[in-house]
N, C-alpha and C positions, 0 to 999 in steps of 0.2 A: 648980921651975917653978910659978909661981902663975898664977891666972886672968888677972891683969893683963897678963902677957906673951902669952898666947894670944889674948885678945880685944882686940887693938889695932884702932884705927879703920881703919888701912890695910888690914888683912886683911878686915874686914867690908865695906868699900867694894869691894875687889877681888872678893869673893864675889858681891856684888850686881851688879856690872858683868858678871862672867862669866855669871851667871844670866840677866841681861837679854839678853846677846848670844845665849845659847842659845835663849831663847824667840823672839827675833827670827829666828834662822836656821830654827827650827821653823816659824814662821808663814810665812816666805818660801818654804820648801819646800812647804808646803801650797798656797800661791798658785800656785807653778809646777806642781804636780800638777793643780790646777784648770784652768790654762791649757793644759796638755798634753792634757787630755781634754775638748775643746770640745763634743763631742756628748753628754756626760753632765752633767746638772745634779746636783750633789752633794745639794743640799737636796731636790730632787724624788725622787731615788732613795732617800734615807734616811728622809725623813719621809712623803712622800705615798705612795710605792710600798712602803715598808718592806722594801727589798731587803736581806736578810740577807747575801747573798754580797758585795754592795758594802760593807756595814759591816765585814765580816771583812777585805776588801781594804784598806779605809782604816785599820783597826786594825793590820794588818801593815805598811802604809806608815808609820804613825806610829811603830811600834816600830823600824822600820828607820832612820828619820830620827833618832830619839832616840839610838840606839846609835851 
């Protein structure tokens, strides 16, 4: 098995498409999270108020979505 068999264009394109779909799903999930919490401004909580608990919540949500 040489590298020409492993690195075929169709496999590279498939990996890029699969990665793009994953990033899109991740982004849409965060948009849904933002829409489902209308009373909370993500930017204000993280940057202006420096709310550590909210940051931990978002990190957990990100890990849950990614898995």
